[in-house]
C-alpha positions, 0 to 999 in steps of 0.5 A: 092212450098209453097208460103212465105207470109211475112204479116203473119210471127210470129216474126221478129228480128230488127237490120239491117238498110238496106236489109239483104243479107244473113244468115249463121248458126253457129255450136252452133246454132247462126246465122250471118246475113249480110246486105248492111248497112255495118254490120254483126250481130250475133244472139242468136236465142233461146233468140231472141236477137242480140249478136253483130254487126260487122262493115265492112270497105266495103260499103256492105256485100253481103254474109256470110258463114261458113268455117273451124269454121270461118265466111267468109264475101263477100263484095263489090269490090270482098273482102273477110273477115275471122272472128274468131267467139268466144263464 
């Protein structure tokens, strides 16, 4: 298996203030990242920019996944949040 060398990355996107826990790819190519900074952030990869930060009421958002064209976020205390992600 090839090794990942973080010191040689080509680009990095800034946005989260704490560690990134997961990344989900939306059908239109956007990405949604979750973090222990209590946010989910939407990214437009082609333009290399953040579209929107979404604040969670949970202390930490541990995972994101796509389900039936909605984003599902798993957070602390066993909670799940379904988010409608529009254009």
